[in-house]
DOSENU-863873 format. One record per residue: x, y, z of N, C-alpha, C in turn; residue in three letters. Coordinates in steps of 0.05 Angstrom, whole numbers, plus 5000, padded with zeros to 4 digits. Last residue first. Example, Ala and Ser with C-alpha at 12.3 -4.5 7.8 and 13.67 -1.06 7.14 Angstrom:
2
525749555142527349795143525850015157SER
526448865156524649105156526449345156ALA
END
This chain:
334
871933205640872033485633869433625640UNK
872332675647871632825671871833125665UNK
873632475598871232375610870432525635UNK
878632675587876332795573873732705585UNK
881832335615881332595626879032735612UNK
882131905579880931875605880132145617UNK
884732135534882132005531880631975558UNK
889732335559887632515549884932375546UNK
893932025575891732055594889332205583UNK
897632055535896531795542894131805560UNK
899332595534897232495515896032225522UNK
899732905598900932725579898732615560UNK
898933565612897533305612898833135591UNK
902134025656901833915629900533635631UNK
901134145709901834365690901634275661UNK
895833865746898133815729898634055711UNK
891033965773893534035786895934005767UNK
886533815742886634075753889534155761UNK
887633285728887133485707887433765717UNK
888233055779890533065761890033285740UNK
882833105797885033235812887433265794UNK
880232785759879533065761881733225776UNK
882432285770883032415744882432715745UNK
880232215822883132205818883832355792UNK
874832215811875932425828878932445824UNK
874531755779873732015768874932245785UNK
875931375817877731415794877031685780UNK
871631375850874131475861876231515839UNK
867631175814867431445826870131545836UNK
870230865755869130855782869231135794UNK
868630885686870230985708868830945734UNK
867230305647866330555659868230635682UNK
872630065605870430025623869630285635UNK
876730235572874930025562872629955581UNK
880730565588878330685576876330485566UNK
884430255613885030345586882630465572UNK
883530145666882129985646882530075618UNK
886630395700883930485699882430365675UNK
891630175690890230105715887330185715UNK
892930425642892430135642890930055667UNK
893630955659891530885639890930595639UNK
898030895693895430975704893230905685UNK
902030735657901330565680898630635690UNK
902231175623901530915612900630725635UNK
904031555660901531595646900431325635UNK
908931335673906831345694904131405682UNK
911731375624911331115637909131125657UNK
911531935614910231745596909731475609UNK
910232315675911732235652910332015636UNK
906932855701906732565698908132485673UNK
908733375695908233265721908232965720UNK
913833555653911133445655910933325683UNK
917734145663917333855666914433785665UNK
918134695663919934545645919234245644UNK
914734875701914134945673915734775654UNK
917134705748914534585740913934635711UNK
921535045750921934755746919434625737UNK
918935525760920535495736921035205729UNK
916435435810914835485786916535435760UNK
917235295862918735145842917435195815UNK
913935615892916835625898918435495877UNK
909035445872909935725866912935745871UNK
908834945895909234965866910035245858UNK
907835055948910234915941910834955911UNK
902735285943904935435955907635315947UNK
899734865921900035115906902435275917UNK
899934465961901134415934901634685920UNK
896934735999899734676005901234615979UNK
892034775975893435015982896334965986UNK
890834225971891034385947892634645952UNK
890334066025892533966009893034135984UNK
888434666063888134386053890434316035UNK
888435186081890334996094890034716083UNK
881735316067884335416076885935196089UNK
879234876015878835016040881535106050UNK
876334525963878234735970877434865997UNK
872934115946874934055966876834285974UNK
868734345916868334105931870434055952UNK
870634765887868834825909868534585927UNK
873834495848875034685868873234725892UNK
869734215823872034075834873334245855UNK
866334605804865434425825867634275838UNK
869634835765868734995788867834825811UNK
870334415728872534515744871634665769UNK
864234005733866434125719868534245739UNK
859933745758860034025759862434165746UNK
859733185759857833325743858333625740UNK
863732985794863432875767861833065749UNK
863033265842865533275828865233195799UNK
857833125856858433405849861033425834UNK
858632575864856732665844857332955836UNK
862132575907863132475881861232565859UNK
858632795946861032935939862032845911UNK
854832385950854032645939856432815931UNK
858031995973856931955947856032215934UNK
859032166024861232186004860132145976UNK
856232426071855032326047857032346024UNK
859232656112858532376114857432256088UNK
863833086076861933026097861332736097UNK
867133336039865233126029863133076051UNK
870833666060868233786053866233586043UNK
875433346064873733396088871033506081UNK
879033196027876333116023874533176046UNK
883633556045883033476018880133396013UNK
885033336113885133516090883933386065UNK
885132956152883633196157883233366132UNK
888332536137885532506133883932766137UNK
894232596100892832666125889832676121UNK
897232506056895432296064893732366088UNK
900332946048898832856026896732646034UNK
903032996097901133206089899233086068UNK
906232536096904332576118902232776110UNK
909232626050907332406050905332446073UNK
909433316032910433086046908332866046UNK
907533505964907433535993908733296006UNK
912333515910909933425923909833525952UNK
914533885856915033835884912533755898UNK
915933605799913633755810913633695839UNK
919733285777920533545786918333715797UNK
916832805762918432955743918933245752UNK
913732505798915832375783917632565769UNK
909132575829911732635842914132555824UNK
904232425812904832705809907532775822UNK
903231885822903631965794904532255791UNK
903031885880904931725865905431835837UNK
898832235893901532285903903632135887UNK
894631965870895332225860898232295868UNK
894531515904895231485875896031745863UNK
893231765953895631615950896431585921UNK
888332025944890632175953893232025948UNK
884931595929885431825911887931975919UNK
885231255974886031155948886731395930UNK
883131566016885931476017886931395989UNK
877831645997879631866004882531786003UNK
875931125993876031295969877931525974UNK
876130966047877730836027878031006002UNK
872331246075875031326078876931196059UNK
867430986065868131216049871031306052UNK
867930276062867930516079868730756063UNK
864429956008866830016023866330266041UNK
860629555986859929796000862129866019UNK
863629305924862829285952862029555964UNK
865729325874862829295876861729285905UNK
871229375883869829595870866729575873UNK
875029055904872929125922871029335909UNK
878828965866877528735877875228805896UNK
880729485854879529315833877829095845UNK
883029635903880829785892879329625871UNK
887129265909885029265928882529405917UNK
890129425865889129155865886829135885UNK
891629945880889829905857888629625856UNK
894929825924892429975928890529945904UNK
899129555898897429415918894829565922UNK
901129965866900129715854898329565873UNK
903030335904900730405887899530155874UNK
907430045924905130115941902630175925UNK
910630025878909729775890907329825909UNK
911530575869910030425849908930165862UNK
910730965929912230815910910430665891UNK
909331635945908331365945909831215924UNK
914832065964912831965945911831685951UNK
918432106008916232296004914032155987UNK
922731926049920831766033918331926028UNK
925632286082926332246054924432096037UNK
923831986140925732176129926332106100UNK
917731646125919531776144921431956130UNK
913331356103914031636095915631776116UNK
912030896128914230886109915031166100UNK
907731096159910130996172912530996153UNK
903731216122904931436137907631346149UNK
902730696104903630896085904931136099UNK
900830466152903230356138904430566119UNK
896330776163898530766182901130666169UNK
893130666119894130936123896530936142UNK
892130116129893530196105894730476108UNK
889230186177891730036178893430106153UNK
884730476160886530596180889230456181UNK
882530096126883530346115885430476134UNK
881129706163883129636143884329896130UNK
877229986192879629876206881829816186UNK
873230096154874830316164877430216178UNK
873529576103872329726124874229936135UNK
872629316041874629446058873229636077UNK
870928666018869928926027872129056044UNK
872828166008871528305986870528585993UNK
871427886073872927886048871428016025UNK
870528236130868928116109870628116083UNK
872728146197873328246170871728096150UNK
871727866243870328116239870728226211UNK
874327386260872027376243870527626237UNK
878727276290876527406303874027426287UNK
883327366238882827256264880727416279UNK
884427636193881927486193881327366220UNK
889427836198887228026202884527886203UNK
892927426185892327476213890027666217UNK
890327076125892227226141891227296169UNK
884927186077887127036089888827206106UNK
881127386042880227286067882327116081UNK
882627625994882427325995881427216021UNK
882228186002881528055976880927765979UNK
883428296056881128436043880328276018UNK
888027966065885527946082883128056067UNK
891628126027891027846030888327816045UNK
892028676038890728586013889928296015UNK
894828676086892128776086890628676061UNK
899628476066898228326087895328416089UNK
901328866030900328606019898828446040UNK
903329246064900729296050899629046039UNK
908128986078906129036098903329096086UNK
910628986028909928726040907828766062UNK
911329536020909629386002908829116014UNK
915029636062912329756063910429606044UNK
919229316043918129276070915329386072UNK
920929505994919529245995918329186022UNK
923529986003920729995994919329725996UNK
927430026063927129956035924129926028UNK
927230616106927030326102926630256072UNK
928931086155928831016127928730716125UNK
928031116209928331366194928031316164UNK
923230686241925530726224925631006212UNK
918330646267920630736282923130806265UNK
914730476228914230726242916730836256UNK
916829986213916630196193916330466207UNK
916129716262918829756251918829976230UNK
910629706264912129856284914929916275UNK
909329346223908529626221910129806240UNK
911728876243912428976217911729276214UNK
909028816292911928856291912728986265UNK
903828716274904328956290907329016290UNK
904928216252904028426235904428696248UNK
906227926297908327966277907528186257UNK
901227946323903628046336905828106316UNK
897827676289897527966292899928096305UNK
900927186249899927276274899627576274UNK
903227036201901026876211900026956239UNK
904627366139905127336168902727186180UNK
905627056075903927196095905027166123UNK
908526736041908027016034906427176053UNK
909026256069907626266043906726546036UNK
910326606121909526336116907826346091UNK
915027076148913326976126912826676127UNK
918427296185915527306191913827166170UNK
923427216161922827106188919927096194UNK
923327476112923627186113922727076140UNK
922828006131920627886115920827586115UNK
927728056158925228086173922927956157UNK
931427986116931427806139928727816154UNK
930128416083929728146073929627946096UNK
931828826118929028816110928328536100UNK
937228716120935628686144932628676138UNK
938628816066939128556078937428506103UNK
937429356060935929156044936228876056UNK
937229666126938529586101936729386085UNK
934230196158934129906153935229836126UNK
936530646203936330596174936430296169UNK
937430686257935130816246934630766217UNK
944430666252942130666269939830816256UNK
947030346193946930576212944330576228UNK
947229776239948330036229947530086200UNK
942729516286944129486261944929756251UNK
939829736329942429606334944029556309UNK
935029986312937030146327939730006330UNK
931829636281931929926275934430056287UNK
932429116299932329166270932729456263UNK
932429166356934629036341934629136312UNK
927729426367930229546377932529426361UNK
924029066347924329326334926929456342UNK
924728666385925528606358925828866342UNK
922728946431925428826430926328786402UNK
917429106418919429296427922229186423UNK
914928616407915028826386917229026393UNK
915428356457916528236432916928456411UNK
912528706491915428656495916728556470UNK
907328676469908728936470911728896473UNK
906428096476906528226449907928496450UNK
906627976533908527866514908728036488UNK
902628146566905128306566907028216544UNK
898627766564898228016550900728186548UNK
901827106555900527316570900227576554UNK
900626536515902326776520900626986535UNK
900825916496899526066517901326296525UNK
904125706456901325736450899825916471UNK
910425816431908825826455905925886449UNK
912525856378912025596391910325606415UNK
913126386361911926186342911225926356UNK
915526646402912926746393911526536375UNK
920426366406918426356427915626436418UNK
922726516358922226236363920126206385UNK
923227066366921526966344920826676349UNK
927027046407924327156412922427066391UNK
931426846379930326696401927426786407UNK
932327266344931427016333930326836355UNK
934127656380931727706364930627446353UNK
938727416399936527456417933927506402UNK
941827416351941127156364938727196383UNK
942327966342940927796323940027536336UNK
941328326406942928196385941128046365UNK
940328916435938828676427940228566403UNK
943729226487943829156459942228906454UNK
943929316541943129536524943129476494UNK
944928876571947329016561946629246543UNK
939528736584941528766605943928926596UNK
935228626552936228906552938428946573UNK
934628076560935028176533936228456534UNK
933928016617935927866603936628006576UNK
929528346629932128386643934428256627UNK
925728116595926428396592929128456605UNK
925327606617926427646590927327936585UNK
922827736666925427606665926827646638UNK
917927936647919728106663922527996663UNK
916027476622916627716606918427906621UNK
915227146666917127076646917927316629UNK
911127426692913727396706915927316686UNK
907027346656908027616660910727616674UNK
908726736618907226896638908427176640UNK
908126296568909626526576907826696594UNK
909025606553907425816565909126046573UNK
912025156541909925236522908025446533UNK
916324936566913824936581911525046565UNK
920524986530919824726539917124716554UNK
921125536524920125376501919225106510UNK
923225676573920525766566919425596543UNK
928325446569926425356590923625436584UNK
930525736528930025446524928125346545UNK
931026226553929126196531928525906527UNK
935026116593932326216600930226176578UNK
939425906561938025736580935225856588UNK
939026086491940026126518938325956537UNK
939125636435937825826453939325846479UNK
941525616373942225516399941225716419UNK
938725456313938725656334939325526360UNK
940325366246940225236273940525446294UNK
936425826206938525636211938225516238UNK
932226136193934126256212936426076217UNK
END
């Protein structure tokens, strides 16, 4: 951030290494007095967050609100985060590629939720924070000792879903390649673990959304495509049995397993009817994405995992044309 000249109120708080509820009330008056949170004020708050060891419960919500106000609403155009501002935020919260506090992680996610549009690297960076914890046992999510490295629990799935939904604001429909790469890395590194069943649901929907949005095949909105109520609801608590039916029962079992009124398949069908002519002219999955998916699923050199089988089954059913690069893998779920 360069040399930071602090205002007198902030400098006083830094010197005493403690932030009380009264201090937060004073800061709120100071920072929001003119209705504008400036870059200097945002950097002052970062400095306080990083140096004060004793912070009251009121600090984190205020910090997140104030810095979000600057990054989302004060920089032009309002609500749209530029590449430069995204880079500034990542640089400011990063220590060796990771954020080091839950407050800064919450800020990152909240910024994504509040923005109308944001650069892809911001969402990918937020997802990386979950990957650091799940795969390597590093980062702020490890604080408290509840997370088990090498295993993805419901709390981590919920955070991943929240990040993906947040980035899917105005115009950000498809899951990006950078996001999909992080999700596949998590899947690879936790494949042998007893992961929460919600991980399989999120993984299948997110990767299907990425590979099926490339060539004119109109996708559902990100919120629809990722919504937990749809698509795999019929699996029930015994998700393993659902995967077994999907794998062994062919097309009829695929439809029976997850088709219900108002689910994602029905929404895709309605949208695709509206764009039927376009869908006939285009391959849903182009050559680059077919190659990418085949490589991520081991190029056919290892046994398919359950959630990968479901992913391929969904693609086989929903794609108007199947790219040849995927045929060897799709034959395994025929």
